[in-house]
Residue, then its C-alpha position, 0 to 999 in steps of 0.5 A: m470493534s464497530n464504533p464508526t469513530d474507531l473505523l475512521a481513525a484506523q484508515s490510512p491518514s493519506l485518505k483524509m484531506r479535509p479543506a480545514d486540515r491540509l497537513p501533509s500525509y507521510e508514509l515511511k517504509f522499512l524492510a525488516t528481518v523476521d526478528q525485527a518484524n516480530r519485535l515491532a509487532g510486539l511493541l505495536a501491540e502494547q502501544l496501539m490498537v489492532d486494526p478492527h478489520a483484522g481476523p482472529e490471527g490478527s492479520y488480513h489478506i490483501t490481493t492487489l492488481y497493479c497496472d502500467t503502460p505497455e512501456r512500463h513507465v511506472f516501473r521505470r519511473r518515467g516522467r509523471f508516472g514515477l509519482m503514481k500507481f494505479r491499482l485494484r485491491q481486494y481485502g480477504d474474500s470481500a465481494e467489494m474492491f477498491l480502485e486506488r490511485k496513489l500519488k507519492r513524492g518522497t515520503v508525502v502521500r495522497k491516496l484516492r480510493t473508490q469502492v465498487p463491487l468486485a463483480d464489476i471488474g469486467r467493466f474494465g474490458g469495455r469503454p468507460d461508463e459515466g454512470w458507474g462509480g468507477f468511471r473516473f478511475h477507468q477513464q484515467l486508466r484508458r487515458c494513460q493507456m494502462s492495463p494489468v501487469c502483475l497480481v500481488e498477494y500478502d498478509r498484513e498486520a495493522w495497528y492504529g492509535i490517536l497520539p498527541e501528534g495526531t492519528v498514526r497507522a502502522t502495518i507489517d506486510r509478510n508472505l509476499t507472492g506475485s505473478p504477471v497477469d494480463e487480464w482484469s481479474l483478482s483471482r489467484p493465478a496458478d503460478q506464483r513466486p515469492f519475493l522479498v523472502n524472509l523480509g517484512i515491509c513495515e510502514f508508518k503513516f501519519r500526518g504533519v509531524m512524526p509522532a514521538l512513538v514512531q521515532r522511538l520504535i525506529e531508533s530502538l529497532e535500528l530501522a532505516p527508511v527505504g523506498v520499497s515497491k511491491y510492484r517493482n519487486c514483483v516485476r523484477t522477480w519475474e522479468l529480471q530473475a532478481k533475488e536481491p530486494l530493490v530499495e531506494p534510500y530516502s534523502p534526509e530532507e524527504f525523511l524529516e520534512d515537516 
């Protein structure tokens, strides 16, 4: 599928903040068992379109480098750091990478993203270059004293559709592995550990009001919305030897806020 309209609709709703359309973007996360994730995948395939970036198996691989301060302010949710994440992301074996700053308050999300060549990753080891496309992102990292902390990989299945309420995107992330790192690189480390084993992270992203389809799927599969961070769970697996998933329940006003 190469239609530009289809490709635009398949993007995360949190990326689209046009002046004429200020509806907030929402992201609802769920931890699902293997059975729940498989059932959800089947239902989504009946109701929505497969992400145009998906491979023959219906999924694609994602590699993400997460950054934090030396004091782990993001991990510990200290002050303004508790509302943001800085990360570098590669899809599959692409020669491009995305520099992402994700801002989240409750279920309301906004994501700022810049695409640059993967070969430019070495620039992060030097001083910010005003002539480079990743200048502002690099400058913010330096200002916040952030550096690489862990590399996370997983497989993602994704669907999207344009419903009466607006655009919706649904994803299921599985086979999560991670490793602590301290270098600017998206290459796979030799030693990785799985986390959130036998669980899938399911997400629904939409703008404005919750689509009726999303509400029906949540109710039929008895999914409970939770805050679950790949970054924090990876760090806990390595630094704290924790095996139980770290989740934070949403409050009712965050979940259903209009």
